[in-house]
C-alpha angles and dihedrals in degrees: 000000000000095000091042089056090051090051090051092050092050092047091050091049092050091051089058088066098086126176091262091056092051091050090050091050091051092050090049091050091053091048092052091047092051093047090048091050092052092046093051091047092049099043103034101019090231128138103235093201094058091043091053091049091053090045092051091049094050100035117113103230097174096061090045092051090048091051092049092049091050090048091051091049091049089051090052089050091055091047089051090054089051089049090053089052091054093046090050090052093050103042107023117101129190095235128042115227088234094051120128114260116256094246091056095054131100120231092260092049091050091051091048092051091047090050092050091048091053091049092049092049092048094050093046090048090053093050093049093048093045091050093050092048091048090049091051092049091048091051092047092050091047092051091050095047099034117035095018105040099018095228115174119255092008087157091069093046089053092052091047090051091051093056095036092055088069087067108070118228096344093057094053091050091048093048090051096048099046097071094047098089092050091048094048095046096045107101091201092064117093125210091259094049091048091053091047091049088061101031100048096053089047089054091048093050092045094051093046097043098043104031116012101043097043090048096046095043090044093054098042097042097035093243125133112249090236089053089053091054093044092049089050091054093043098050091042088057092047100042109009121226095345087054090052090051092050097037098100096043091047092050092045091051089049090054092051092049092048091049088060095050116088099210131116094234091050089050093052093050091045091053091050091051090052092047096252102136121205110269096033123113091241090056093054092046091053093044092053095044122104115248134172 
């Protein structure tokens, strides 16, 4: 049902592109090209036509094509990771049907099952929250671009924003750049509306990525918001975009494991992850508490 709804939205958005709209976009493109040619001739005293011919003759098309293909494949890889997240949320259960009953377990087996259950619940909680936040961001971007600024195919841009929000940093930049050609080529868009069509989504992504998500994930997963941001940077450095996608779940799982280890070093790291700095009263309460 979810994917069918996306297909319907995309089909509806494509239907809004009528022949008249395409002709207007072509006319606008030629107008921009002529204005650019005049500006280059006036400012730099260069014939743009001859410069483009030289550029076309010397440009390395093969490396560019290779780079584009690799970028597309990387994008498909990230979408596949997102798909795995969703499948995990839908089909994963905390207990296997073949699991040993609680009364037949040893103490270590019971602790192991409890630890796995906590990890499963934490990961599923992260996926649900991330999905809801991405849905909210997609709806906000659609409202800004569609009903407010009347940008063509705003439905598609909202769907792209929803999926792109699963990819930290890179996804927000991608979702912001994609509508720019449509906004520039639309003759009905004024200069102010064009600036707003770029600026408002940037503000939305900045607020969500730097304030809302760290705060929400910090509260629901018992991680300090600063720790969420630091883990994002760290895992992005270690593993690129997949590391950024998995940064919060990995850190949350680490916190759960540390909470089940009765060792002073584990306690110190756990307190730091939860934002309880050494020397504070909360740190001493956690350090003196009894844990498994």
